[in-house]
C-alpha positions in Angstrom: -21.2 96.9 -26.6 -17.6 97.3 -27.6 -16.8 97.1 -23.8 -18.8 93.8 -23.5 -17.1 92.3 -26.5 -13.7 93.2 -25.1 -14.6 91.8 -21.7 -15.8 88.5 -23.3 -12.6 88.1 -25.4 -10.5 88.9 -22.3 -12.4 86.2 -20.3 -11.9 83.7 -23.1 -8.2 84.3 -23.2 -7.9 83.9 -19.4 -9.9 80.6 -19.5 -7.8 79.2 -22.4 -4.6 80.1 -20.6 -5.8 78.3 -17.4 -6.7 75.2 -19.4 -3.4 75.0 -21.1 -1.6 75.5 -17.8 -3.7 72.8 -16.1 -3.2 70.0 -18.7 0.6 69.9 -18.4 0.3 69.9 -14.6 -1.9 66.8 -14.7 0.3 65.0 -17.1 3.4 65.6 -15.0 1.7 64.7 -11.7 2.7 61.0 -11.7 6.4 62.0 -12.2 6.3 63.8 -8.9 4.4 61.2 -6.9 6.0 57.9 -8.1 9.6 56.9 -8.6 10.1 54.0 -11.1 11.4 50.8 -9.5 14.7 49.5 -10.8 13.4 46.0 -11.3 10.6 47.3 -13.5 13.1 47.9 -16.3 14.1 44.2 -16.4 11.1 42.4 -14.9 11.7 38.8 -13.5 9.0 36.4 -14.5 6.9 35.3 -11.4 6.2 31.5 -11.4 2.6 31.0 -10.8 1.7 28.3 -8.1 0.3 25.1 -9.6 -3.4 24.8 -9.1 -4.2 22.1 -6.6 -7.0 19.6 -7.1 -9.7 19.5 -4.4 -9.0 16.7 -1.9 -10.7 13.4 -2.8 -11.2 14.2 -6.4 -11.2 11.0 -8.5 -9.1 11.1 -11.6 -9.2 8.8 -14.6 -6.7 6.0 -14.8 -5.1 6.1 -18.2 -3.1 2.9 -17.8 -3.6 -0.1 -15.6 -0.7 -2.2 -14.6 -1.6 -5.8 -13.5 1.0 -8.1 -12.0 0.1 -11.8 -12.6 1.4 -15.0 -11.2 0.9 -18.2 -13.1 1.5 -21.7 -11.7 1.2 -25.2 -13.0 -0.7 -28.1 -11.3 2.2 -28.7 -9.0 2.4 -25.2 -7.8 5.5 -24.3 -9.7 5.9 -20.9 -11.5 5.3 -21.0 -15.3 7.9 -18.6 -16.8 7.4 -19.2 -20.6 4.0 -17.6 -21.4 3.8 -15.2 -24.3 1.8 -12.0 -24.6 -0.6 -13.5 -27.1 -1.5 -16.3 -24.6 -3.0 -13.7 -22.2 -6.5 -12.1 -22.2 -7.6 -9.4 -19.8 -11.1 -8.1 -19.2 -12.2 -5.1 -17.2 -15.8 -5.0 -16.1 -16.4 -8.0 -18.4 -15.1 -6.0 -21.4 -12.0 -7.4 -23.1 -9.1 -5.0 -23.2 -6.1 -4.7 -25.5 -2.8 -5.4 -23.8 -0.5 -2.6 -24.8 2.6 -3.7 -22.9 3.8 -7.0 -21.6 6.9 -8.1 -19.5 8.2 -11.0 -17.6 11.2 -9.3 -16.0 12.0 -9.6 -12.3 11.2 -6.6 -10.1 12.9 -5.4 -6.9 10.8 -5.6 -3.8 9.7 -3.0 -1.2 8.6 -5.3 1.6 7.0 -4.8 5.0 7.6 -7.8 7.2 4.6 -7.9 9.5 5.2 -10.4 12.3 2.6 -11.6 14.7 3.6 -10.7 18.3 0.6 -12.5 19.9 1.4 -16.2 19.3 1.6 -18.9 21.9 5.0 -19.8 23.3 5.7 -22.7 20.9 4.7 -20.9 17.7 6.5 -17.7 18.7 9.7 -19.6 19.2 9.4 -21.3 15.8 8.8 -18.0 14.1 11.7 -16.3 15.9 14.1 -19.0 14.9 13.2 -18.7 11.3 13.4 -15.0 10.8 17.1 -14.8 9.9 16.4 -16.9 6.8 14.3 -14.2 5.2 17.6 -12.6 4.0 18.2 -15.6 1.7 15.3 -14.7 -0.4 16.2 -11.0 -0.8 18.4 -9.4 -3.4 20.7 -6.4 -3.1 18.1 -4.1 -4.7 15.3 -5.1 -2.3 14.3 -3.2 0.9 12.5 -4.4 3.9 10.8 -2.8 6.9 10.4 -5.0 10.0 7.3 -4.6 12.1 5.6 -6.6 14.9 1.9 -6.4 15.8 -0.5 -7.4 18.5 -3.1 -4.9 19.6 -0.7 -2.2 18.2 1.9 -2.1 15.6 5.5 -1.9 16.7 7.6 -0.4 13.9 11.2 -1.2 13.4 13.9 1.1 12.0 12.4 1.9 8.6 13.2 0.5 5.2 16.6 -1.2 5.1 18.3 -2.3 1.9 21.7 -3.2 3.4 21.4 -6.9 4.1 23.9 -6.9 7.0 21.9 -4.2 8.8 18.7 -6.0 8.1 20.1 -9.3 9.4 21.1 -7.5 12.6 17.6 -6.1 13.0 16.0 -9.5 12.5 18.3 -11.1 15.0 17.3 -8.4 17.5 13.6 -8.9 16.9 12.0 -10.5 20.0 8.5 -11.9 20.0 6.3 -11.9 23.1 5.5 -15.5 24.1 2.3 -14.7 25.9 -0.9 -13.3 24.4 -2.1 -9.9 25.3 -5.5 -11.2 26.4 -6.5 -13.8 28.8 -4.6 -15.3 31.7 -0.9 -15.6 31.7 -1.1 -19.4 31.3 -2.8 -21.4 28.6 -5.9 -23.6 28.8 -3.6 -26.6 29.4 -1.8 -25.1 32.4 -3.8 -27.2 34.9 -2.9 -30.5 36.7 -3.4 -33.6 34.5 -4.0 -37.2 35.2 -3.2 -39.7 32.4 -3.4 -36.9 29.9 -6.8 -35.6 31.1 -7.5 -32.4 33.1 -7.7 -32.9 36.8 -10.5 -30.4 36.9 -12.6 -31.9 34.1 -12.9 -34.9 31.8 -11.8 -33.0 28.6 -8.7 -34.4 26.9 -5.5 -32.3 26.9 -5.4 -30.1 23.8 -2.4 -30.2 21.5 0.0 -27.4 21.9 -0.9 -26.0 18.4 -4.4 -25.2 19.5 -3.6 -23.2 22.5 -5.3 -19.9 23.1 -7.9 -20.4 20.4 -10.6 -20.4 23.1 -9.3 -17.3 24.7 -10.4 -14.0 23.3 -7.4 -12.4 21.5 -6.8 -8.7 21.5 -5.0 -8.9 18.2 -5.7 -6.1 15.7 -4.7 -7.8 12.4 -6.7 -5.4 10.2 -5.1 -2.4 11.8 -1.7 -4.0 11.3 -2.2 -4.5 7.6 -3.6 -1.0 7.2 -0.5 0.4 8.9 1.8 -1.6 6.6 -0.1 -0.3 3.6 0.5 3.3 4.7 4.2 2.6 4.9 4.2 1.3 1.4 1.7 3.4 -0.5 4.1 6.2 -1.5 7.2 4.1 -1.6 7.3 3.6 -5.4 6.0 6.6 -7.3 7.7 5.5 -10.5 6.1 2.0 -10.3 9.4 0.2 -10.7 9.1 -2.1 -7.7 6.7 -4.6 -6.3 5.1 -3.5 -3.0 4.6 -6.5 -0.8 3.4 -7.2 2.8 4.7 -10.5 4.1 2.3 -11.4 6.9 3.5 -14.1 9.3 0.6 -14.9 11.6 -1.9 -17.4 12.9 -4.6 -15.3 11.3 -6.5 -14.7 14.5 -8.2 -11.3 14.5 -10.5 -9.5 17.0 -12.8 -7.1 15.1 -13.7 -5.3 18.3 -10.2 -3.9 18.8 -9.6 -2.8 15.2 -10.1 0.8 14.1 -10.0 -0.1 10.4 -12.4 -2.5 8.9 -11.5 -5.2 6.4 -13.2 -3.5 3.4 -11.4 -0.2 4.0 -8.1 -2.0 4.3 -8.4 -4.0 1.1 -9.5 -0.9 -0.7 -6.2 0.8 0.1 -4.3 -2.3 -0.9 -5.9 -2.3 -4.3 -5.6 1.4 -4.7 -1.9 1.5 -4.1 -1.0 -1.8 -5.9 0.1 -3.6 -2.6 0.0 -7.4 -2.5 -0.2 -9.5 0.7 1.6 -12.8 0.9 1.0 -14.9 4.0 2.9 -17.5 6.0 0.3 -19.1 8.3 1.5 -20.6 11.5 -0.1 -22.2 14.5 -3.9 -22.1 14.4 -3.9 -20.9 10.8 -2.4 -24.3 9.8 -5.5 -26.1 11.0 -8.1 -23.4 10.1 -7.1 -22.4 6.6 -10.6 -21.8 5.3 -11.6 -19.4 8.1 -8.7 -17.2 9.0 -7.9 -13.7 7.8 -4.6 -14.5 6.2 -5.9 -16.3 3.2 -8.5 -13.6 2.6 -6.1 -10.8 2.4 -3.8 -12.8 0.1 -6.5 -13.8 -2.3 -8.2 -10.4 -2.5 -4.9 -8.5 -3.1 -3.6 -11.0 -5.7 -1.1 -12.7 -3.4 -0.6 -16.2 -2.1 -0.5 -17.9 1.3 1.5 -20.8 2.6 1.4 -22.7 5.9 4.1 -24.2 8.2 4.4 -25.4 11.7 8.2 -25.8 12.1 10.9 -23.2 11.6 12.5 -25.2 8.8 9.2 -25.2 6.9 8.9 -21.4 7.4 12.4 -20.8 6.2 11.6 -22.5 2.9 8.3 -20.6 2.5 9.9 -17.2 2.9 12.1 -17.8 -0.2 9.1 -19.1 -2.1 7.1 -15.9 -1.3 9.9 -13.6 -2.4 10.5 -15.6 -5.6 6.9 -15.5 -6.5 6.4 -11.8 -5.7 9.5 -10.9 -7.8 8.8 -13.0 -10.8 5.4 -12.0 -12.1 4.2 -11.2 -15.5 3.3 -7.6 -16.0 0.2 -6.7 -18.2 -0.6 -3.1 -19.1 -3.7 -1.9 -20.8 -5.6 1.4 -21.3 -9.2 1.0 -20.2 -11.7 1.3 -23.0 -15.4 0.6 -23.2 -16.1 0.8 -19.5 -17.7 3.4 -17.3 -14.9 5.7 -16.3 -17.0 7.5 -13.7 -17.2 4.3 -11.6 -14.9 4.0 -8.6 -14.2 0.3 -8.7 -13.4 -1.8 -11.8 -13.2 -5.6 -11.8 -10.3 -7.4 -13.5 -10.2 -10.9 -15.0 -7.1 -12.4 -16.5 -7.2 -15.6 -18.6 -4.6 -17.7 -20.3 -5.0 -19.9 -23.3 -2.9 -22.7 -22.0 -4.9 -25.2 -19.9 -4.4 -26.5 -16.4 -2.8 -23.3 -15.0 -3.6 -21.3 -11.9 -3.7 -17.5 -12.2 -3.1 -15.3 -9.2 -3.9 -11.6 -9.6 -5.9 -8.9 -8.0 -9.6 -9.0 -8.8 -10.0 -5.3 -9.5 -8.8 -1.8 -8.7 -10.1 1.5 -7.4 -9.7 4.8 -9.3 -7.0 6.9 -7.8 -7.5 9.9 -5.5 -5.6 13.2 -5.7 -4.7 13.7 -2.0 
């Protein structure tokens, strides 16, 4: 019995000794297998990457900026309106104007020139282009583009007026349309002003090529111009303008972009179209594309046949685009989940014409 007790005590002592020996070994194990890194003593904070929004996610617009042009009955700009003379409604709900201004803005302008005009109109436009400089200020910038079936881009946005003038002087417009025969419908023998091959009277020069099918992609051209402008003014300190010089002829079959999609981008990115209608547009004002783009984007359209008329119109366009009232409001009382919101601007003074965009689309995080 004494021997058993002694054996048990001896076994307990051995077991306790092994346990005590084992614990320190485990505690020291990390010191043998891992060496501390020097930077761990003074860790450098790691900047976490910003979380990106999913593509196409619509975000709420906290403030809406609305440029407004006001004209009197004679078409002259009205520069003396006060903030309390304006009212603005979104989706038929009146909004409170939180900021108001009448200061002139510098312009970011895409000059979009029709490259598919008949010979006479092309020459009149080409002769007038130099005069665009007269309506620009030193803080403006312009991008010269031509279009027919395709868009022919120039040398980017130019603010130096000497360089811009050089580019305008070097701009050459094609004098024959892309589609149809090389000649016009009047290039046939005539007898006493009538066609030798038929009894129809000779058409005036201004109506040439209307009967021929044009390959002009005007919608695609405006869309391309909008892409050039959309990210041009992230701080919203400029007016983004497309100056479209064209006869307004458009062939839907050759356009990749449809009108509704183009106007949506114009409204989304606060881009305004101003038109100078030439040639056929002068006679078909109610039916051509030029007026529609101008009206729906909050711009204006003018018409001229001669180069001297166009020269005057360019200055009127830039003056009008630069000298707009600016109304700012924070939308309230409307459905913020809706993609499109209508805008209506009113003034208390009677007999005035108001030009502004008719709505806007909620922005997309892209």
